[in-house]
VEXMI-912030 format. One record per residue (C-alpha): residue in three letters; x, y, z. Coordinates in steps of 0.5 Angstrom, whole numbers, padded with zeros to 4 digits, always signed. Layout:
// VEXMI-912030
ALAXYZ;...
// end
This chain:
// VEXMI-912030
UNK-0032+0006+0014;UNK-0039+0003+0012;UNK-0040-0004+0010;UNK-0042-0001+0003;UNK-0036+0003+0002;UNK-0032-0003+0005;UNK-0035-0008+0000;UNK-0033-0003-0006;UNK-0026-0002-0003;UNK-0025-0009-0003;UNK-0027-0010-0010;UNK-0023-0004-0012;UNK-0017-0008-0009;UNK-0018-0014-0013;UNK-0020-0010-0019;UNK-0014-0005-0020;UNK-0009-0011-0021;UNK-0014-0015-0025;UNK-0015-0009-0030;UNK-0007-0007-0030;UNK-0006-0015-0033;UNK-0012-0015-0037;UNK-0010-0008-0041;UNK-0003-0011-0042;UNK-0005-0018-0044;UNK-0010-0015-0049;UNK-0006-0011-0053;UNK-0001-0016-0054;UNK-0006-0021-0056;UNK-0009-0016-0061;UNK-0002-0015-0064;UNK-0001-0023-0065;UNK-0008-0024-0067;UNK-0008-0019-0072;UNK+0000-0019-0074;UNK+0001-0012-0072;UNK+0007-0009-0069;UNK+0006-0003-0064;UNK+0013-0002-0062;UNK+0013+0005-0066;UNK+0008+0007-0061;UNK+0013+0007-0055;UNK+0018+0012-0053;UNK+0023+0015-0058;UNK+0027+0020-0054;UNK+0028+0027-0056;UNK+0023+0026-0062;UNK+0017+0030-0062;UNK+0013+0024-0065;UNK+0016+0019-0059;UNK+0012+0023-0054;UNK+0006+0019-0055;UNK+0010+0013-0052;UNK+0009+0016-0045;UNK+0002+0014-0046;UNK+0002+0008-0050;UNK+0009+0005-0048;UNK+0007+0001-0042;UNK+0002-0003-0045;UNK+0006-0005-0051;UNK+0011-0011-0050;UNK+0016-0015-0055;UNK+0015-0022-0053;UNK+0011-0027-0048;UNK+0017-0027-0044;UNK+0017-0019-0043;UNK+0010-0019-0042;UNK+0010-0025-0037;UNK+0016-0022-0033;UNK+0012-0015-0032;UNK+0005-0018-0031;UNK+0006-0021-0023;UNK+0010-0015-0021;UNK+0005-0010-0024;UNK-0001-0014-0021;UNK+0003-0015-0014;UNK+0005-0008-0013;UNK-0001-0005-0016;UNK-0005-0009-0010;UNK+0000-0006-0005;UNK-0001+0001-0007;UNK-0009+0001-0007;UNK-0009-0003-0001;UNK-0004+0001+0003;UNK-0004+0008+0000;UNK-0011+0008-0003;UNK-0012+0016-0002;UNK-0006+0017-0007;UNK-0006+0011-0011;UNK-0009+0014-0017;UNK-0005+0020-0017;UNK+0001+0016-0016;UNK+0000+0012-0022;UNK-0002+0018-0027;UNK+0004+0022-0025;UNK+0008+0016-0025;UNK+0006+0015-0032;UNK+0008+0022-0035;UNK+0014+0024-0030;UNK+0017+0017-0032;UNK+0016+0017-0039;UNK+0018+0024-0040;UNK+0025+0023-0036;UNK+0026+0017-0041;UNK+0024+0021-0047;UNK+0030+0026-0044;UNK+0035+0021-0042;UNK+0034+0015-0047;UNK+0038+0012-0052;UNK+0035+0013-0059;UNK+0031+0007-0060;UNK+0023+0005-0058;UNK+0022+0004-0051;UNK+0016+0000-0049;UNK+0014-0004-0043;UNK+0011-0003-0036;UNK+0017-0004-0033;UNK+0018+0004-0032;UNK+0011+0004-0028;UNK+0013-0002-0024;UNK+0020+0001-0022;UNK+0015+0007-0020;UNK+0011+0003-0016;UNK+0017-0001-0012;UNK+0021+0006-0011;UNK+0015+0010-0008;UNK+0012+0004-0004;UNK+0019+0003-0001;UNK+0021+0010+0000;UNK+0014+0012+0003;UNK+0014+0007+0008;UNK+0021+0010+0010;UNK+0019+0017+0010;UNK+0012+0015+0014;UNK+0016+0012+0020;UNK+0010+0008+0021;UNK+0011+0000+0023;UNK+0006-0003+0018;UNK+0009+0002+0012;UNK+0016+0000+0014;UNK+0014-0007+0014;UNK+0011-0007+0007;UNK+0018-0003+0005;UNK+0022-0009+0008;UNK+0017-0014+0004;UNK+0018-0010-0003;UNK+0026-0010-0002;UNK+0026-0018+0000;UNK+0022-0019-0006;UNK+0024-0014-0011;UNK+0030-0012-0009;UNK+0034-0015-0014;UNK+0031-0010-0019;UNK+0036-0005-0017;UNK+0041-0007-0021;UNK+0037-0006-0028;UNK+0037+0001-0027;UNK+0044+0001-0029;UNK+0046-0001-0036;UNK+0048-0009-0035;UNK+0044-0011-0041;UNK+0043-0008-0048;UNK+0036-0011-0049;UNK+0033-0008-0043;UNK+0031+0000-0042;UNK+0035+0001-0036;UNK+0033+0009-0038;UNK+0026+0007-0037;UNK+0028+0003-0030;UNK+0032+0009-0028;UNK+0027+0014-0029;UNK+0021+0010-0026;UNK+0026+0009-0020;UNK+0027+0017-0019;UNK+0020+0018-0020;UNK+0018+0014-0015;UNK+0023+0017-0010;UNK+0020+0024-0012;UNK+0013+0022-0011;UNK+0014+0019-0004;UNK+0018+0025-0002;UNK+0012+0030-0004;UNK+0006+0026-0004;UNK+0002+0027+0003;UNK-0002+0021+0006;UNK-0006+0020+0012;UNK-0002+0016+0017;UNK-0006+0012+0022;UNK-0005+0014+0029;UNK-0001+0009+0033;UNK-0005+0006+0039;UNK-0001+0007+0046;UNK-0002+0004+0052;UNK-0004+0008+0059;UNK+0004+0007+0061;UNK+0006+0009+0054;UNK+0004+0016+0055;UNK+0008+0022+0058;UNK+0003+0024+0063;UNK+0003+0017+0066;UNK+0003+0017+0074;UNK+0005+0010+0077;UNK+0002+0012+0084;UNK-0005+0013+0081;UNK-0005+0007+0077;UNK-0011+0002+0080;UNK-0008-0004+0078;UNK-0001-0002+0081;UNK-0004-0001+0087;UNK-0005-0008+0088;UNK+0002-0009+0089;UNK+0007-0007+0095;UNK+0014-0004+0094;UNK+0017-0011+0093;UNK+0012-0013+0088;UNK+0008-0017+0093;UNK+0000-0018+0091;UNK-0004-0014+0096;UNK-0011-0016+0097;UNK-0016-0011+0096;UNK-0020-0009+0102;UNK-0028-0010+0102;UNK-0032-0004+0103;UNK-0036-0005+0109;UNK-0041+0001+0107;UNK-0047-0002+0104;UNK-0048+0001+0097;UNK-0056+0001+0098;UNK-0061+0001+0103;UNK-0064-0006+0105;UNK-0070-0008+0103;UNK-0075-0010+0108;UNK-0081-0015+0106;UNK-0087-0016+0110;UNK-0092-0022+0110;UNK-0099-0021+0111;UNK-0103-0028+0113;UNK-0111-0029+0111;UNK-0115-0033+0116;UNK-0118-0039+0112;UNK-0126-0038+0114;UNK-0128-0045+0112;UNK-0124-0048+0118;
// end
């Protein structure tokens, strides 16, 4: 990766979470500033007019508390997605938005479903399951981080509270799992030491040759054969004619 492309990628890692936060806060500010209520642009299940909410609902929030609770997880998980799965990041976000929204429209209660929590569940589910499926130590470590930080979210895919869209959470969770199962990523090859390779032969290892069967160090014998011919220097003296 060139320095220029690395710089652009680093900027994208920062810009993606900031853009996500900016969008949801801007929409909420417009609602408050102009006294609007955009809840009707949310997902209304099994009503054709409610399909528009698949696109608009993630940007609409009912209160400051609702908005705040979604802001940090959205920023953190978006950053994780872009950094660790940059080749599949855009595809995951777009497909996650539409598939989770459509599932919510199919299974949700007859009410307006709003908020970015559906996308948050898509990201958390995708990052967790993709790390498990990839079987790469760094991605598995990331999966464990997601479980440690956001593992408690799993309870909200069930109807534990009346005022939350558990259907949206469940839809996001299922969507993230399906995307993790079907999305192909390029997993970096793990570097192996010489002794970890299948064709490794201890007897040919130059380092081990310095030790005997009991593990004692054996001093390497110096090669007495000269590597190059000696250099002969001849001095010529000139007589001083003034003497």
